[in-house]
N, C-alpha and C positions, 0 to 999 in steps of 0.2 A: 118196284123199287128202282130209283134212278141212281146214276153214278154218284151224284152229290150226296144222296142219302147213305150210300155205302161208305163214302169218305167220312161222313159224320159218325157212323157206327164204328169205323176203324179207330177214329180219334178217341171216342168214348171208351172203347174196349169191351171186353166180355162182361156180362152181368147176368142178372136173373133172367132176362129175356133173350140173351144172345150167347152163342157158343161158337168159337172158331175151331176149325179143324184143317190141318194141312192136306189130309187125304181121307178117303173113306176107309175106316178100320173097324175093329170089333166093338169099340166103345160107342160107335155111332148109334147102335140099338139102345145103349144106356141113356144117351142124350134124348132120343125120341121118347122113351118111356118117362124120363124125368120131366120133360116139358108137357107131355100129355097129362101127367099126374098133377102138374102145377097149373100155371095160368097160360100155357102155350109159350111159343118163342120161335127163334130162328137159329138154324145151324148153318153157318157159312163155311163152305168147303173151298180150300185154296188159300187159306190164311195161316201163317205160322204163329208161334207163341209170342212173337214180338209185334203182333198186329200188322204184319207186312204181307202184301199180296205175293204169294209164290205161284199161284195159278194151278189149274188142273185141267186135264183134257176132258172137256164136257161132251162125252160121246153118248150115244144111245145106250151103250152097255152100262155106263156109270148111272144114268138115269134109271135104267131098269133095275140095277142092283139096289139103289136107294128105295125104290118102290117095293121091291121084294122084301127088304128088311122091315119096312113099315107094315106090310101085309102080314108078316110073321109075328108081329107083336100081338099079344093077347090082352084085350080084343084088338083087332087090326086098327091102324091109324090112317086116316086120309090126309096125306101130306100134299103140299103144293110146291112145285119146282119152278125156279126162275133163275136165269143166268145173266150176269153182266160181264161181258168179255170172257175171261177164263176163270171166273168165280161162280160157283153154284150156290144159290140160296135155297135152303129147304125150310119152308114155313110149316111149323107144327101147331095145329090148333089145340086149345084146351080140350081135354077129353070130356065126353059127355057120359062115359060109361066107366068111370074110375072104380078100382085101381087098375092100372095097366102094368104088364110085366113082360120081360123077355126071358130067354133061356137062362140068363144069369141072375134073374131075380127082379125085385121091385126097386125102382129108383125114383128119387124126388129131387127137384131143383132146390138147392139151398144156397142163396146168394149167387155167386158166379160159378158154382160147381154143382155137379150131379153126384149125389151120394146114394149108396145102396142102403135100403132100409132093413133094419133087423126086425126080429119078430115083434117086439114091443112097439116099435115105431109103426109097423104095419097095422097093428091093432088100434093104436091111437089115430092113425090116418083113417081107418074105416069108421071109427067112432065119430070123428069130427067132420068127415066129408059131407058136403052139402051145406055147411055153415060158411057163409061168405064173410071174410074178414072185413072189419069196418073200413080200413083204408082202401079196399078194393071195391066197395060199393059206390054206386053213382049217387051224387047229391041231387036230391029231388028238386031243389029250387035254384041250383046254379045256372046262370045264364052267361054265355061268353061275352055278349054285348054289354051287359051290365056289370059283371063281377070280375072278369078276367083282367089281369094287369101284366101286360107284355114286358114292362120294365123290370118286373121281378124275375121273369124268366131270363132276361139278359144278365141281371145280377147273379143269378144262380149259375149260368153257364160260365161267367167270368170266374166265379168262385171255384168251379169245378175244372177250370182251364180247358173248356170245350169251345171250339169255334162255332159261331152262329152263322152257318152257311145254308140253312134251310128255313122254310116258313115255320111259324110257331107250332101249328097243328101237327106237322110232320115230326118236329122235334119232340113234342109231347107224346106222340104215338110211339116213338122209338124209346122214350123213357118209360113206357108202359103206363102212362097216366091218362091217355085218351083212347077210348074204344068206340067202335061203331055199333049203334043200336038202331035198327030200322032205318038205315042210311043216314042217321044223325050222329054227329060226333059228340060224345059226352065225356066230361072230365070226372075221374073218380075222386073220392075223398082225399086221397094222398095229394093229388094235384091241387085241390081246393086249399089245403093247408099251406101249400107253398106259394101259390100264384093268384090268390084272390085279393081284391082290394081291401076288404075289411072282414076279419073273422067274426067280429061281434054280430054281424048281420046273418051270416050263413052257419056259423058253428060256434055258438056261444061257449060251449064247454071247452073250446081250445084257447080261450082267453086266459092269460096268466096274470094273477093278482099278487102283487108283492106289498108287504106291510112291515113297518117297524113298530114294535110294541115297547111300552115303558115297563120294564120288568119282565117277569116270567109268567104272569097270569093271563096274558092276552086280553086285557080289558081296555087299557088306554092306548089308542093308536097315535103314534107320533107322526108317521108318514105313511102314505099308501098310494099305489099307482096300479092301474089296470092297463095291460098291454093287449091290444086287439089287432095287431098287424099280422103279417104272415109268420109262419112258425120260426123261420130263421131269425127274423128281426125281433120277434118276441123273446127268443132265447137270449139274444145279444143284449136287449134292453133289460131283461131280468137280471142277467149277470152284472151289468153295469150298476143297476139299482142296489143290489146286494153288496157289491164291492164298495160303493160309496158309504154304506152303513157299517162296514167292518172297521174295527180298530187295526191300525197298521203301525209297525215299528220300522223306522228307517235306520239302516246300518251303513255308516260311511266306511268305504273300503279303500279310499285313496284314489280310486279310479274315477273316470268322468261320470260314471253312473252309479248311484247308490243302490243297495239292496233293499227291497221292500218285503217285509215279513208280515203277512196277514194273520190275524188270530185264527182263522180257519183257512186251510189251503184252498186256493182258487180252483184247483183241479177237482177237489172234493165238492165244492159248490157247483161247478159245472155239471158234474155227474149227478148231483141231486136234482138239478133243474131239468136235465134231459131225461133222467130215469127216476121220476118221483115215486115214493113208496105209496101204494094204494091201501 
């Protein structure tokens, strides 16, 4: 990891693949276990809860302590240590012998946090382990030269208010969307959904189809549109299509801007588009 990459991570903040710690403490073992039980990640020591570098004395004693904690995990974890000035980066690989646990129990990464699993969660984890989620699988036909759209990554970073100070592949790796397989960089399905040129070619099931029917029988179609762009653009286009088809009441308030009351709340529409009922 270079200093520029660390600056990018600090700007992005903690997440599913990154945890900041100001010092080595008891919860370090929890984070190791959580990352090993998940998809791996990095624990960066010497960063406070405001994403600022406070630094830590990177001595042989500190390195030895981190390695000892990793060896005492059951089963033990082979971590990698790397330092940038006074910051220690601990890389935790995804475990190949899950589940892992420490003396305080079993932990799992959930969003930007590591949470202790209860009995039922442990049972569910054991039952589902080995099944790779769709968004974490590699797309068989995705080709960076043919299908990747750098402009969409730029738009995403702008939307997320993240500075683009690294090359695209490094950024995608830090977002957890690119992984190395046999020395080849591969984009997982989550990345394909966000940053491919056309989903209709690679992932037809991700296409959003919107239609307006005449009446409630769904027989006569008045208007229809298929959206085959990236997932963010598709959602925005679908919301615009539905908004145009809704009845709206205009209420004059005496102010410069009128109130617009849609027959269905736009927030409810957005929720329905993003989380459709299966």
